C-alpha positions in Angstrom: 10.8 15.7 28.1 7.2 14.4 28.1 6.2 12.5 25.0 3.6 14.1 22.8 0.4 12.0 22.4 -0.5 10.7 18.9 -4.0 9.3 18.1 -3.9 7.2 14.9 -7.3 7.1 13.1 -7.2 4.2 10.7 -9.9 2.3 8.9 -8.9 -1.1 10.3 -5.8 -2.5 12.1 -4.0 -5.7 12.4 -4.8 -8.6 11.9 -6.9 -7.0 9.1 -4.8 -7.3 5.9 -4.7 -4.2 3.8 -2.4 -1.5 2.5 -3.6 1.4 4.7 -3.7 -0.9 7.7 -0.1 -2.1 7.1 1.1 1.5 6.8 -0.7 2.5 10.0 0.8 -0.4 11.9 4.3 0.3 10.6 4.0 3.9 11.7 2.6 3.1 15.1 5.4 0.6 15.9 8.2 2.7 14.6 7.0 5.9 16.3 6.2 4.3 19.6 9.5 5.3 21.2 8.9 8.9 20.2 5.2 9.3 21.0 2.5 8.0 23.3 0.2 6.3 20.7 -3.3 5.1 20.7 -5.3 3.8 17.7 -9.0 3.9 17.0 -10.4 2.0 14.0 -13.3 -0.2 12.9 -13.7 -3.7 14.2 -13.8 -6.7 11.8 -17.2 -7.5 13.3 -20.1 -5.8 15.2 -18.2 -6.2 18.5 -16.5 -3.2 20.1 -13.3 -4.1 22.1 -9.8 -3.0 23.0 -6.8 -5.0 21.8 -3.0 -4.6 22.4 -0.9 -5.2 19.3 2.8 -5.2 19.9 2.4 -2.8 22.8 0.0 -0.4 20.9 -3.5 0.0 22.4 -6.1 -0.3 19.7 -9.8 0.6 20.2 -11.9 -1.3 17.7 -15.5 -0.1 17.1 -18.1 -2.6 16.0 -19.5 -2.1 12.5 -23.2 -2.4 11.8 -23.3 -1.8 8.0 -21.0 -1.3 5.0 -22.1 0.9 2.2 -19.9 1.2 -1.0 -16.9 -0.1 0.9 -17.4 2.4 3.7 -18.0 0.9 7.2 -20.7 2.5 9.4 -20.4 2.2 13.2 -23.2 3.6 15.4 -21.0 3.9 18.4 -18.0 5.5 16.7 -18.9 9.1 17.5 -19.1 8.5 21.3 -16.0 6.3 21.4 -14.0 8.8 19.4 -15.2 11.7 21.6 -14.4 9.8 24.7 -10.8 8.9 23.6 -10.1 12.5 22.6 -11.4 13.8 26.0 -9.4 11.2 28.0 -6.3 10.7 25.9 -5.9 14.4 25.0 -3.9 13.9 21.8 -1.5 16.5 20.7 -1.8 15.1 17.1 -4.6 13.3 15.4 -3.2 11.3 12.5 -6.0 10.5 10.1 -5.8 8.0 7.3 -7.8 9.2 4.2 -10.1 8.0 2.6 -12.4 7.2 5.5 -15.5 9.4 4.8 -17.7 8.4 7.7 -15.0 9.0 10.3 -13.9 12.3 8.6 -17.5 13.6 8.9 -17.5 12.7 12.7 -13.9 14.0 13.3 -14.4 17.5 11.7 -16.9 18.5 14.4 -15.1 17.3 17.5 -11.4 17.8 17.0 -10.2 20.3 19.7 -8.6 23.6 18.7 -5.3 22.8 20.4 -4.9 19.4 18.6 -3.0 19.3 15.3 -4.6 17.4 12.5 -2.4 15.5 10.1 -4.1 13.8 7.1 -2.2 10.9 5.5 -3.5 11.1 2.0 -3.4 7.5 0.7 -5.5 8.2 -2.4 -8.1 10.4 -4.0 -11.7 9.0 -4.2 -11.8 7.5 -7.7 -14.7 5.0 -7.6 -18.4 5.9 -7.2 -17.9 9.3 -9.0 -21.6 10.1 -8.7 -21.4 9.7 -4.9 -18.2 11.9 -4.8 -20.4 15.0 -5.1 -21.9 14.1 -1.7 -18.5 13.4 -0.2 -16.7 16.5 -1.6 -18.0 18.9 1.1 -16.6 16.6 3.9 -13.3 16.3 2.0 -13.0 20.1 1.6 -13.7 20.7 5.3 -11.2 18.0 6.3 -8.4 19.5 4.1 -9.2 23.0 5.3 -9.0 21.8 8.9 -5.8 19.9 8.4 -2.5 21.4 9.7 -0.5 19.0 7.5 -1.4 16.8 4.6 1.0 14.0 3.6 0.5 12.2 0.3 2.7 9.2 -0.2 4.6 10.4 -3.3 5.4 13.6 -5.2 3.7 12.1 -8.3 0.4 11.8 -6.4 0.7 15.3 -4.9 1.2 17.0 -8.2 -1.7 15.1 -9.9 -4.4 15.2 -7.1 -7.2 17.7 -7.8 -8.3 17.9 -4.1 -4.8 18.6 -2.9 -4.0 21.2 -5.6 -5.6 24.0 -3.5 -3.6 23.0 -0.4 -0.1 22.7 -1.7 1.3 25.0 1.0 0.5 22.5 3.7 1.4 19.3 1.9 4.6 17.3 2.5 5.4 13.8 1.1 5.6 10.9 3.6 6.5 7.8 1.5 5.1 4.4 2.4 7.7 1.9 3.7 8.3 -1.7 4.4 9.7 -3.6 7.4 12.8 -5.2 5.8 13.2 -7.5 8.9 10.3 -9.5 7.6 12.3 -10.5 4.6 15.2 -12.2 6.3 16.2 -15.6 4.8 16.8 -18.7 7.0 17.3 -22.4 6.1 13.6 -23.1 5.9 13.1 -20.1 3.5 16.0 -21.3 1.3 14.4 -24.8 1.1 11.1 -23.4 0.0 12.7 -21.0 -2.6 14.6 -24.0 -4.1 11.3 -26.0 -4.1 9.5 -23.2 -6.1 12.4 -23.1 -8.6 12.2 -26.9 -9.0 8.5 -26.5 -9.7 9.4 -24.0 -12.4 11.7 -26.6 -14.0 14.4 -24.1 -14.8 12.1 -21.6 -16.5 12.2 -17.9 -15.7 9.8 -17.2 -12.9 7.4 -14.2 -13.2 5.4 -13.4 -10.0 2.3 -11.4 -9.4 0.5 -10.9 -6.1 -2.5 -8.8 -5.3 -6.3 -8.7 -5.2 -7.9 -9.9 -8.4 -9.7 -6.6 -9.1 -9.8 -4.5 -12.2 -7.2 -1.8 -11.4 -4.6 -4.5 -10.7 -4.4 -5.1 -14.4 -4.1 -8.9 -14.3 -6.2 -9.1 -17.5 -3.5 -7.2 -19.3 -0.8 -9.5 -18.0 -2.7 -12.5 -19.2 -3.1 -11.0 -22.7 0.7 -10.1 -22.7 1.6 -13.8 -21.9 0.4 -14.8 -25.4 3.2 -12.7 -26.9 6.1 -13.8 -24.7 8.5 -15.8 -26.8 10.8 -17.2 -24.2 10.3 -20.1 -21.8 8.8 -18.9 -18.5 6.2 -19.6 -15.8 3.8 -17.0 -14.4 2.6 -17.5 -10.8 -0.5 -15.4 -9.9 -1.2 -15.1 -6.1 -4.3 -13.6 -4.7 -8.1 -13.8 -4.7 -10.8 -11.4 -5.6 -14.1 -10.8 -7.5 -12.4 -11.3 -11.0 -10.8 -14.7 -10.1 -13.2 -17.0 -11.9 -13.3 -14.8 -14.9 -9.5 -14.6 -15.1 -9.1 -18.3 -14.6 -11.6 -19.2 -17.3 -9.8 -16.9 -19.8 -6.5 -18.8 -19.4 -5.6 -21.6 -21.8 -1.8 -21.6 -21.2 0.1 -24.2 -19.1 2.6 -21.6 -18.1 0.1 -19.5 -16.1 -0.4 -20.9 -12.5 -3.0 -19.4 -10.2 -1.9 -20.2 -6.6 -4.6 -18.4 -4.6 -4.1 -16.5 -1.4 -0.7 -17.2 0.2 0.8 -16.5 3.6 3.3 -13.8 4.3 6.0 -16.4 4.6 5.1 -18.0 1.2 4.9 -14.5 -0.4 8.5 -13.8 0.7 9.7 -17.1 -0.8 8.0 -16.3 -4.1 9.6 -12.9 -4.2 13.0 -14.4 -3.7 12.4 -17.2 -6.2 11.1 -14.8 -8.9 13.3 -13.3 -11.6 10.6 -10.8 -12.7 7.8 -9.1 -10.7 4.8 -8.4 -12.8 3.1 -5.2 -11.5 0.5 -4.4 -14.3 -1.7 -2.0 -12.3 -3.6 0.4 -14.7 -4.8 3.5 -12.8 -4.3 5.8 -9.8 -6.2 3.4 -7.5 -2.7 2.0 -7.2 -1.4 5.0 -5.4 2.0 3.5 -4.3 2.5 -0.2 -4.3 3.6 -1.9 -1.1 4.0 -5.2 -2.8 6.1 -3.5 -5.5 8.5 -2.2 -2.7 8.7 -5.7 -1.2 9.5 -7.3 -4.5 12.1 -4.7 -5.3 13.8 -5.3 -1.9 13.9 -9.1 -2.7 15.5 -8.3 -6.1 12.6 -9.3 -8.3 12.8 -6.9 -11.2 9.5 -5.0 -11.7 7.7 -4.3 -15.0 5.1 -1.6 -14.5 2.8 0.4 -16.7 3.1 4.2 -16.8 0.3 5.5 -14.6 -0.1 9.2 -14.7 -0.2 10.6 -11.1 0.6 7.3 -9.3 3.5 6.8 -7.0 4.3 3.5 -8.8 6.5 5.3 -11.3 8.4 7.2 -8.5 8.9 4.1 -6.4 10.4 2.2 -9.4 12.5 4.3 -11.7 12.3 3.7 -15.4 15.3 1.8 -16.7 17.1 2.2 -13.4 15.2 -0.2 -11.0 12.8 -1.8 -13.5 11.1 -1.4 -16.9 8.2 0.9 -17.4 5.7 0.4 -20.3 3.1 2.7 -21.9 -0.3 2.0 -20.4 -2.1 -1.0 -21.8 0.7 -1.7 -24.4 0.4 -5.5 -24.2 3.0 -6.3 -26.8 5.5 -4.0 -25.2 4.9 -5.6 -21.8 5.6 -9.0 -23.4 8.8 -7.6 -25.1 10.0 -6.3 -21.7 9.6 -9.8 -20.2 11.5 -11.3 -23.1 14.2 -8.6 -22.8 14.8 -9.4 -19.1 14.8 -13.2 -19.8 17.4 -12.8 -22.5 19.6 -10.2 -20.8 20.7 -11.7 -17.4 23.4 -9.1 -16.7 20.9 -6.2 -17.2 18.3 -8.0 -15.1 20.8 -8.4 -12.2 21.8 -4.7 -12.5 18.2 -3.6 -12.2 17.6 -6.1 -9.4 20.5 -4.7 -7.4 19.4 -1.1 -8.1 15.9 -1.9 -7.0 17.0 -3.4 -3.7 19.2 -0.4 -3.0 16.5 2.1 -3.7 14.2 0.5 -1.1 17.1 0.5 1.5 17.8 4.2 0.7 14.3 5.6 0.8 11.5 3.2 1.7 12.3 1.4 5.0 10.4 2.0 8.1 13.5 3.5 9.6 13.6 6.1 6.8 9.8 6.7 7.2 10.3 7.2 10.9 12.8 10.0 10.4 10.6 11.9 7.9 7.4 11.5 10.1 9.1 12.7 13.3 10.5 15.7 11.5 7.1 16.5 10.0 5.3 16.1 13.4 7.8 18.1 15.4 7.6 21.0 12.8 4.0 21.4 13.7 5.0 22.7 17.1 7.9 25.0 16.0 
């Protein structure tokens, strides 16, 4: 039986490092045995070129300008039209939000081609500009044959999706657990991190240092933690200097941007994973899933409508705190430090939840079933 052709339309692609890009790459690689796959995305520069990534052909279109985080590429329309004409995709899998490309795609998608929109998140920033974007969003959703938000929480709390519930079906994000295997070198580095902590409980945060990640709340909570601990903060971003200058505690260590290998070692070394994101811009939490797999117990805020509180289950795989309750966040850290048996139980539950529901193998099964259903 001839494979169906799948065109993935992402913002960027490997080696660009981002949540949407990682999800797209995982899907492409896990679905490559079931579909013929091609990717079109923006280039990291103004150069247009074709790249093979783990056997997947990726067309990267040069970018001339970026406006409010949206890349603009003059040659994109012609490249997209040419690929559709020559590749003849049975399914176009579009990763939203990507306003410029949605605008181009709506007018040229063939009638016989199924459109699947992977709904990573609503547009939450630049609310004044959303009024200009909304007509494109509405046309895209109307045109879509299937819309796949990444969690039931997000689906039930998304205003744009509320009018299209009949064609929505959840496709959870997932992680590649093979990337978290431990070898002798990994063990050495984990032991080194623990030695650096000098026997203190290790709390780890990783992410972009931007407002919605909630690092400011974590730093405020640190002042109320009674037990001995060390907090490692990995990542860079526009708030880095402000956050660093606000810290006067020796138990907070900013470690900057770290490699994937280092990230893995910190996950395994950590007792607690601080995930203090504060709004729906955190739609799911890939790093949360990774930390849970590595048995670092998460402490999250309750975020109405976010997949965070579906990924980690309150009092089953981690601790969930009312939004912005700084003292409760500190108390949760103290509770986990003082109750090792409970911490280990949550850690094991968190690990098992990822294995059961959020591996790329599980994601592959769901995606194939969803795509095949389009042709029933």
